C-alpha positions as CSV (number, residue, x, y, z in Angstrom):
1,M,-12.6,-9.3,-21.8
2,G,-14.5,-6.2,-22.8
3,D,-13.2,-2.6,-23.0
4,E,-14.6,-1.9,-19.4
5,V,-11.7,-1.2,-17.0
6,R,-12.4,-1.7,-13.3
7,R,-10.9,1.2,-11.3
8,W,-10.3,1.5,-7.6
9,L,-8.4,3.7,-5.1
10,V,-6.3,2.3,-2.3
11,G,-4.7,4.3,0.6
12,G,-1.4,3.3,2.2
13,A,0.0,4.7,5.4
14,I,3.6,5.3,6.4
15,V,3.6,5.1,10.1
16,E,6.9,5.5,12.0
17,S,7.9,5.6,15.6
18,E,11.2,5.4,17.4
19,R,10.7,1.6,17.1
20,G,10.6,1.7,13.3
21,L,8.1,1.5,10.4
22,A,4.8,-0.2,10.9
23,L,4.2,-3.1,8.5
24,V,1.2,-5.5,8.4
25,R,1.3,-9.1,7.2
26,N,-1.5,-10.0,4.9
27,V,-2.9,-13.4,3.9
28,R,-4.1,-13.4,0.3
29,R,-7.0,-15.4,-1.3
30,D,-4.6,-17.9,-2.7
31,G,-3.1,-18.5,0.8
32,R,0.2,-16.7,0.2
33,F,1.4,-14.0,2.6
34,D,3.0,-10.6,2.1
35,W,3.9,-7.5,4.0
36,T,2.7,-4.0,3.3
37,T,2.2,-0.7,5.0
38,P,-1.3,-0.5,6.6
39,G,-4.1,0.6,4.3
40,G,-6.7,-0.6,2.0
41,V,-9.5,0.2,-0.4
42,I,-11.1,3.6,-0.1
43,E,-14.9,3.5,-0.3
44,P,-16.4,5.6,-3.2
45,D,-18.1,8.0,-0.8
46,E,-15.0,8.4,1.5
47,D,-12.3,11.1,1.6
48,V,-8.9,9.4,1.1
49,L,-7.6,10.4,4.5
50,T,-10.8,9.5,6.3
51,G,-10.8,6.0,4.7
52,L,-7.0,5.6,5.3
53,G,-7.4,6.5,8.9
54,R,-10.2,3.9,9.2
55,E,-8.0,1.3,7.6
56,V,-5.0,2.0,9.8
57,T,-7.1,1.7,12.9
58,E,-8.8,-1.5,11.8
59,E,-5.5,-3.2,10.8
60,T,-3.1,-1.9,13.6
61,G,-5.1,-0.4,16.4
62,L,-3.3,2.9,15.9
63,V,-5.3,6.1,15.5
64,V,-3.8,8.7,13.2
65,E,-4.5,12.2,14.5
66,R,-2.7,14.2,11.9
67,W,-1.2,13.5,8.5
68,R,2.1,15.0,7.3
69,G,1.0,14.7,3.7
70,L,1.2,12.7,0.5
71,S,4.5,10.8,0.1
72,Y,3.9,9.1,-3.3
73,E,1.3,7.9,-5.7
74,V,1.2,4.6,-7.6
75,R,-0.8,3.7,-10.7
76,V,-1.0,0.1,-11.9
77,H,-2.7,-0.9,-15.1
78,A,-3.3,-4.7,-15.4
79,V,-3.9,-4.8,-19.2
80,D,-5.1,-8.4,-19.5
81,L,-7.0,-8.4,-16.2
82,G,-8.9,-5.2,-17.1
83,W,-8.1,-3.1,-14.0
84,L,-6.5,0.2,-13.0
85,L,-5.4,0.6,-9.5
86,S,-4.6,4.1,-8.0
87,V,-2.7,4.2,-4.7
88,E,-2.1,7.3,-2.5
89,V,0.5,6.7,0.3
90,H,0.4,9.3,3.1
91,H,2.8,9.8,6.0
92,A,1.3,9.9,9.5
93,E,2.6,12.7,11.6
94,V,0.8,12.2,14.9
95,F,-0.8,9.0,16.1
96,S,-1.8,7.3,19.3
97,G,-2.3,3.7,20.5
98,E,-0.3,0.6,20.6
99,L,0.5,-1.4,17.5
100,C,-1.4,-4.6,17.4
101,T,-3.0,-6.8,14.9
102,G,-6.2,-4.8,15.2
103,D,-9.6,-5.9,14.2
104,D,-9.5,-6.1,10.4
105,P,-13.1,-6.8,9.2
106,D,-11.7,-8.2,5.9
107,G,-9.7,-10.8,7.7
108,I,-6.6,-10.1,5.5
109,V,-4.2,-8.6,8.1
110,V,-2.9,-11.3,10.4
111,D,0.1,-9.5,12.1
112,A,1.5,-6.0,12.6
113,E,5.0,-5.2,13.6
114,W,7.4,-2.3,14.0
115,T,10.4,-3.0,11.6
116,T,13.7,-1.5,10.9
117,V,14.5,-0.3,7.3
118,E,16.5,-3.5,6.8
119,E,13.8,-5.7,8.2
120,A,11.2,-3.9,6.1
121,T,13.2,-4.3,2.9
122,D,13.6,-8.0,3.5
123,R,9.9,-8.5,4.3
124,L,8.9,-6.6,1.2
125,D,10.7,-9.1,-1.1
126,S,7.5,-11.2,-1.4
127,T,5.3,-8.2,-2.2
128,Q,4.3,-6.9,-5.7
129,P,6.8,-4.5,-7.3
130,W,4.3,-1.7,-7.2
131,V,4.1,-2.0,-3.4
132,R,7.8,-2.8,-2.8
133,E,9.7,-0.5,-5.1
134,P,8.2,2.9,-4.2
135,L,8.3,2.1,-0.5
136,V,11.9,1.0,-0.5
137,E,12.8,4.0,-2.7
138,W,11.1,6.3,-0.1
139,M,12.9,4.6,2.8
140,R,16.2,5.2,1.1
141,H,15.7,8.8,0.0
142,R,13.0,10.3,2.3
143,W,11.9,12.9,-0.2
144,V,9.5,15.7,0.8
145,D,7.7,16.4,-2.4
146,P,5.3,13.6,-3.6
147,R,6.5,11.3,-6.4
148,R,4.6,9.2,-8.9
149,F,5.2,5.6,-10.0
150,G,3.5,3.8,-12.8
151,Y,3.4,0.1,-13.6
152,R,2.0,-2.1,-16.4
153,V,1.0,-5.7,-15.7
154,V,0.7,-8.1,-18.6
155,G,-0.7,-11.6,-18.2
156,T,-3.5,-13.2,-16.2
157,D,-1.5,-15.7,-14.0
158,L,0.5,-14.6,-11.0
159,A,3.2,-17.0,-11.8
160,T,3.8,-15.9,-15.3
161,M,2.7,-12.2,-15.5
162,T,5.2,-9.5,-16.1
163,V,5.3,-6.2,-14.3
164,E,7.2,-3.2,-15.7
165,Q,7.7,0.2,-14.4
166,V,6.4,2.8,-16.9
167,P,6.0,6.6,-16.9
168,W,3.0,7.7,-14.9
169,H,1.5,9.7,-17.9
170,E,1.3,6.5,-20.0
171,L,-1.4,5.1,-17.6
172,G,-5.1,6.1,-17.8
């Protein structure tokens, strides 16, 4: 693989109601399933919150009317695969609509549910560490000022790759 590193930005949404935290169930290319917060790839010409709002509506049917702010950022460098992923997770403050599976044009989201913290923690067990660990940490501590998380992925095969949390500043 050359020195070219593929970069992209993903937005994630923390959406909470009296019924719990909204999570979506995703089917991946290899057929496995995982649970995440609603969100997705932000197009190069999109503002993060505009793109994130679009993704939330597509995946859940909910319309975010106002964002509380950035909760945390994640950066993941997959050394052997040649990519660098940046994620911004924002907290929805005001939203409308009823949670449903939505109309995901990518065909990835197959379910959406309100979950308790305990249910969410259990469902996140099958999710990549860079998705699971920051969200579980946020659910436990509910910090106000945004935090940063960094991860390095080594290997090219999902079954054998290693993922380690590293200081944010070590990643490009």
